[in-house]
Structure formats: C-alpha cells, structure tokens
N, C-alpha and C positions, 0 to 999 in steps of 0.2 A: 155932245158939247163940244162948242167950236173954242179953240185957243183963246186963252184971253178970257174966256168965260170962268163965273164961278160959281159951282153946281149948288142948287137948293139939297142935294142929299143926295143917299143913297140908295137903290130900292133895290132888293130881289124880288123877280117876278117869277113864279113858280107853275105851270101849268104845261098838260101833257099835249094842248093843241094849239100847234104851230103860230095856227093865225090870231089866235087871243091874245101870245106872250107878244106879236109882233104889234096887233093894234095897240095893247098896253103898253111896250117900250116907246112906240112913236111918237104915244099922245104924253107920254111923261117927260121922254126927253125934249120934246117942242115945249113942255113947260117949266125944262130948267133943271130935270133931275139925271143924274147917272145911273143907269141900269143894268142890272145883271139878270143873265135870264136862265133858269133851271129847267128841263123838260120832265121831272118828276121829283119828289123828294129824296131821294138816293143821289140824284146830281145836285141839289140844293143842298145837302148837307155836305158834298164833297167841295162845293162852290166856296161856302164859309170855311171850311176847314183849309182849304188848298190856298184861301184870297189873300189878298196884301193886308189886309189888317180887318178882320171880322168886327172890332169895336167901332170902323168908320159906317158899318149898316145900320140906315135907321128906319126903314121898313121891310116889310118882307109879306107881300103880296100870293097868296098859295090859292091855288086849289082843292078841292079835298078827294075828288076821285080822281086818282094817279096810277098808274103800276109800279111796280117795285115797293118802293116807302110812299103811302098814301100821304095827302095832306093832313090825316089828323096824328101818323105819328111823328111825319114833320115837325108838326107844332108842338109834341110833348119836346122833341128833341130842342127845338128853339129856346121854348118857353124855360127849358132846363139849361140850357148853354149860355144864352144870352136874354137874360130878363127885360133888360133895357131896352128890347128892339120892339118896337109897335107889329103889332101883327093885323094884318085885312084877310079875311076869306073871300073867294070868291068863289063862284059854281054855278052850275047850268042846271043842277037840280037841287032846287029849293027845297028843305024837309024841318019842316018846325021841331021836331024834336033834337035833330042836330044841331040846330039852330038855340037851341036853348040850353043843351049841353056845353057848347062853345062859349056862351056868355055866360056859364056859371064856372068854365076854366080862365076868365079872363077876357075873352076875343069879345071885341065891343062891336064890331065892323064886318 
C-alpha cells in the first residue's frame, strides 16, 4: 500500500511455494489489500499470535500440503481461535474427498 491509501483488508497468504505467495501477494496488493505471508501453517500461527492485532485479519488463503503444520491442521487452529476470519483453500492437488471434508467443516472456497 502507498502512504495515504486505505486498505480494503488484511489477508494472510499461507503457502510453501515462494513463487505462489509472490504472485498472490502482488495481485492482492495491486487490488488494495494488505498482505501477510507465511511459508507453512506453523509460521502462519506464529504470525497471527505475534502480529499487531489478529482481530484485524479479514481472510486467510492457505495451501493444504505444506511441511511442519499442514493446511488442515492450520485450518482447525484458525477456526477455533478466529472463527470470524474467512478461510479460502488454495491447492495444486485437487481432491474431491478432501474438498467435501473441508466444506463439511465450513470452508466454502
């Protein structure tokens, strides 16, 4: 964001692929969002716990298959600790069973 501009919201992007995070971050920033990045679920949890104000987080975009704390485990944490934050799953490995399971747990995108 440029000084003097108002952000449309704060988005946490969680993905172990730096190139994916970069493309998503640049697109979201261009659209007017503040973006926080994390390379895995564990770092995402730390970013939220140590961030300036987790209540100001609007959306979490997360991959599923990541090292350390994977996306499914991170999603459980986010839903328990921050139920007001919308969750969107990004993955390069489409899986109908996993998608169905995520939808049953409140993930709609």
